[in-house]
C-alpha positions in Angstrom: 0.0 0.0 0.0 1.4 3.4 -1.0 0.2 6.4 0.8 1.2 10.1 1.0 1.2 10.7 4.7 0.4 14.2 5.8 3.6 14.6 7.7 3.5 18.2 8.7 -0.2 18.8 8.5 -0.6 16.0 11.1 1.9 17.8 13.3 0.3 21.2 12.7 -3.2 19.8 13.6 -1.8 18.1 16.7 0.2 21.1 17.8 -2.7 23.5 17.3 -5.1 21.2 19.1 -2.7 21.0 22.1 -1.9 24.7 22.4 -5.3 26.3 21.8 -7.7 26.7 24.7 -10.9 24.9 24.0 -13.8 25.0 26.5 -17.4 23.9 26.5 -18.3 27.5 26.5 -16.7 28.0 23.2 -18.6 25.1 21.8 -21.9 26.7 23.0 -20.9 30.0 21.4 -20.5 28.5 17.9 -24.0 28.3 16.5 -23.2 27.7 12.8 -24.9 24.8 11.2 -23.0 21.7 10.0 -22.2 21.9 6.3 -24.7 19.8 4.2 -23.5 17.5 1.4 -22.4 19.5 -1.6 -20.9 22.3 0.4 -17.5 23.6 -0.7 -15.6 25.2 2.1 -12.9 27.7 1.1 -10.7 30.3 2.7 -13.5 32.8 2.1 -16.4 31.0 3.8 -14.7 28.7 6.3 -15.8 30.7 9.4 -19.4 29.9 8.6 -18.7 26.2 9.3 -16.0 26.4 12.0 -18.2 24.7 14.6 -17.7 21.5 12.7 -13.9 21.8 12.5 -11.2 20.5 14.7 -9.1 23.2 16.3 -6.1 22.5 14.1 -8.2 22.8 10.9 -9.4 26.2 12.1 -5.7 27.3 12.6 -4.8 26.3 9.0 -7.8 28.1 7.6 -7.1 31.3 9.7 -3.7 31.5 8.0 -1.8 33.2 10.9 1.1 30.9 10.9 3.6 29.5 8.4 1.5 26.3 7.9 -1.7 27.5 6.3 -4.1 26.8 3.5 -3.4 28.5 0.1 -5.9 31.0 -1.3 -7.4 28.4 -3.7 -8.0 25.7 -1.1 -11.2 23.8 -1.3 -12.7 21.2 1.1 -15.7 19.4 -0.4 -18.5 17.9 1.8 -20.1 14.6 1.0 -22.8 12.5 2.7 -22.2 11.0 6.2 -21.5 7.2 5.9 -22.8 4.5 8.2 -19.9 2.5 9.7 -21.3 -0.2 12.0 -18.8 -2.0 14.2 -18.2 -5.6 13.2 -20.8 -8.1 14.6 -18.5 -10.2 16.7 -16.8 -7.1 18.2 -20.2 -5.8 19.2 -21.2 -9.2 20.7 -18.0 -9.4 22.8 -18.7 -6.0 24.3 -22.3 -6.8 25.0 -21.4 -10.2 26.6 -18.2 -9.3 28.6 -18.4 -5.6 29.5 -20.5 -6.3 32.6 -17.5 -8.2 34.0 -15.1 -5.3 33.7 -13.7 -3.9 36.9 -12.0 -0.5 37.2 -8.9 -0.6 39.4 -7.5 2.5 41.1 -3.7 2.4 41.1 -1.4 3.7 43.8 0.1 6.4 41.5 -3.3 8.0 40.8 -3.9 6.2 37.5 -6.6 3.6 36.6 -6.6 0.3 34.9 -9.2 -2.3 34.1 -9.6 -6.0 34.9 -11.7 -8.6 33.1 -11.5 -7.2 29.5 -12.1 -9.9 26.8 -12.7 -7.8 23.6 -15.2 -5.4 22.1 -16.2 -2.2 23.7 -15.2 -2.1 27.4 -17.8 0.5 28.1 -20.7 0.3 25.6 -22.5 3.1 27.4 -19.9 5.4 29.0 -21.4 7.5 31.8 -20.8 9.1 35.2 -17.8 11.0 36.5 -15.4 8.8 34.6 -17.2 9.1 31.2 -14.2 10.8 29.5 -11.8 8.1 30.7 -14.2 5.3 29.7 -14.4 6.8 26.2 -10.6 6.8 26.1 -10.5 3.1 27.1 -13.0 2.3 24.3 -10.8 4.2 21.9 -7.7 2.4 23.1 -9.4 -1.0 22.4 -10.9 0.2 19.2 -11.6 -2.4 16.5 -8.7 -3.2 14.2 -8.1 -6.3 12.1 -6.0 -8.9 14.0 -3.2 -8.2 11.5 -2.5 -5.3 9.2 0.5 -5.3 6.8 1.6 -2.3 4.8 4.8 -3.1 2.9 5.3 0.2 1.1 4.5 3.2 3.1 5.8 6.6 1.8 6.3 9.5 4.1 7.3 12.8 2.6 9.5 15.0 4.8 10.2 18.7 4.5 13.1 20.3 6.3 13.5 23.9 7.4 15.1 24.9 4.1 12.3 23.5 2.0 14.2 20.4 0.9 11.9 17.4 0.3 12.9 13.8 1.0 11.2 10.5 1.1 11.1 7.8 3.8 9.8 4.4 2.9 8.8 1.9 5.5 7.2 -1.5 5.9 4.8 -2.1 8.8 3.1 -5.1 10.4 0.7 -4.4 13.2 -0.6 -7.5 15.0 -3.2 -8.0 17.8 -2.4 -11.2 19.8 -5.2 -11.0 22.4 -8.8 -9.7 22.7 -9.3 -10.6 19.0 -12.9 -10.6 17.7 -12.3 -11.4 14.0 -14.2 -14.6 12.9 -12.0 -17.6 12.7 -9.3 -16.1 14.8 -8.7 -17.2 18.4 -9.4 -14.5 21.0 -6.0 -15.3 22.5 -3.2 -16.2 20.1 -0.9 -18.8 21.7 2.1 -17.2 19.8 1.8 -14.1 22.0 0.9 -15.0 25.5 0.3 -11.9 27.6 0.8 -9.5 24.6 -2.1 -7.3 23.5 -0.6 -5.7 20.5 2.7 -5.4 18.5 3.9 -2.7 16.2 6.7 -3.6 13.8 8.3 -1.0 11.5 11.3 -1.3 9.2 12.9 1.5 7.2 13.9 0.9 3.6 14.6 4.5 2.5 16.7 6.7 2.8 19.8 4.5 2.3 21.5 5.8 5.4 18.6 4.5 7.6 17.9 1.3 5.7 16.9 -1.6 7.8 16.5 0.4 11.0 13.7 -1.5 12.7 11.5 -0.8 15.6 9.3 -3.3 17.6 6.9 -2.2 20.3 5.0 -4.7 22.5 1.9 -3.7 24.5 0.6 -6.1 27.1 -2.8 -7.4 28.1 -2.2 -5.9 31.6 -2.6 -2.2 30.9 -0.5 -1.4 34.0 2.5 -3.1 32.5 4.9 -0.8 30.7 5.3 -1.4 27.0 8.6 -2.8 25.7 10.4 -1.0 22.8 13.2 -2.5 20.8 15.3 -0.8 18.2 17.6 -2.5 15.7 20.4 -0.2 14.5 22.2 -1.5 11.4 25.4 0.6 12.0 25.8 -1.1 15.4 24.6 -4.5 14.2 22.7 -4.9 17.4 19.3 -4.4 19.0 18.8 -1.9 21.8 16.0 -2.1 24.4 14.9 1.4 25.0 13.5 2.8 28.2 9.7 2.6 28.6 10.0 6.3 29.7 11.2 7.3 26.2 7.7 8.0 24.9 8.8 11.4 23.6 11.6 10.0 21.4 11.1 10.4 17.6 9.4 7.6 15.7 11.7 6.3 12.9 13.2 9.7 12.1 10.0 11.8 11.9 8.6 14.5 14.1 6.1 12.0 15.5 6.8 10.7 18.9 6.1 7.2 20.2 2.9 8.3 21.8 1.6 9.7 18.5 1.7 6.6 16.3 -1.8 5.0 16.9 -4.3 7.6 15.7 -2.2 10.3 17.2 -2.6 8.7 20.7 -0.5 5.7 21.6 0.0 6.4 25.3 -2.3 3.8 26.9 -5.0 4.1 29.6 -3.0 3.9 32.8 -0.7 7.0 32.6 -3.5 9.2 31.2 -6.8 10.7 32.3 -9.5 12.1 30.1 -12.2 14.7 30.6 -15.2 14.9 28.2 -15.2 18.5 26.9 -18.2 18.2 24.5 -19.9 16.2 21.8 -19.4 18.3 18.6 -19.8 17.3 15.0 -16.4 17.2 13.3 -15.3 17.0 9.7 -13.4 13.9 8.6 -12.1 12.4 5.4 -13.1 8.7 5.7 -13.0 7.5 2.1 -9.9 8.4 0.1 -8.7 7.6 -3.4 -5.4 5.8 -2.8 -3.7 6.8 -6.0 -4.8 10.5 -5.7 -3.6 10.6 -2.1 0.0 9.8 -3.2 0.1 12.8 -5.4 2.7 15.2 -4.0 0.8 18.2 -5.6 -1.9 18.0 -2.9 -1.6 21.5 -1.7 2.2 21.4 -1.5 4.0 21.9 0.8 1.3 20.9 3.2 0.6 17.6 1.4 -3.0 18.2 2.5 -5.6 16.1 0.6 -7.3 18.0 -2.2 -10.8 17.4 -3.6 -9.5 14.7 -6.0 -8.6 12.6 -2.9 -12.1 12.4 -1.5 -15.0 14.3 0.1 -15.2 15.0 3.8 -18.2 14.2 5.9 -19.7 15.4 9.2 -19.1 12.9 12.0 -20.6 12.9 15.5 -17.7 12.9 18.0 -16.7 13.0 21.6 -14.1 15.7 22.3 -11.7 14.6 25.1 -9.1 16.6 27.0 -6.4 14.0 27.6 -3.5 14.6 30.0 -1.0 12.5 31.9 -1.9 11.8 35.5 -0.1 14.2 37.9 2.5 11.7 39.0 3.6 11.1 35.4 3.6 14.6 34.1 7.1 15.7 35.1 9.4 15.8 32.0 6.7 14.7 29.6 6.7 16.6 26.3 2.9 17.3 25.8 0.7 19.2 28.3 -2.6 18.1 26.9 -4.1 16.5 23.8 -7.6 17.3 22.4 -8.8 14.0 20.9 -11.9 13.7 18.7 -13.3 10.2 19.0 -15.9 9.1 16.5 -19.0 8.0 18.3 -19.8 5.2 16.0 -16.3 3.8 15.5 
């Protein structure tokens, strides 16, 4: 699979979401209607629809920083799709969620016990609603194995020089599987929840650099991170505290990789800020998405890549628990979690 990953746009969206103050009051103040299918949002009319935009998208439209949309930018709106969760994933949540127990840890964090698969909290509610939504997001449905042998990442340095990084990835879920015909617990990975394997093929000076991260079925157990460095001809086991280290030479950090949140549920707490509608690009033309002319140098998807749609979301304010904040690189993340998915 070849894809043009939105390297710096992703960073800009994330950074803007982290640095802008966002309150429930601001949500209430924005009374604009969600854009109907057929709407074309431009740099001239974007403010009319900003109540359906994530904070980072607003920053790019406002154009007050180096990273901004060009004057001819267009964002086309299509119909909202229905994406029901897989049948067996739903059934696991309905059957086993009642057995889940929330555990309060000595450092102020929380974990869960009794999880088997599916939604841990099918109906999040109460004072921990935000954290329960974060748990559901952490255990979101993914296929038990996902292989992408030819990922292209386009990097831009401070001087405007463009380079390409090519990687191969294998993401595998060993436990809590709900795919038909796949064991809920894979005997090849006892105690392992999820593994992330990434190998670099380009540029030449980084070729064969390989990273393996293991996440465990016990959420309170720190992940293990291994890095193979070809120049040293050896594998290093990195500290579990190095969650702010770069991910294979990019500006992403280890805690960004999975849907821009890879930090787990034990070291983080989450507060529900609101339940806004948010624009998302859910169906993309793969060939068009690899075109470097997509609003260069942002590499932001143009209309030929696909139409955006209005999605109902939960907006979470996610922060490390107080005992884990010292020295961590991000103060807070604003995460938009799709209500259906």
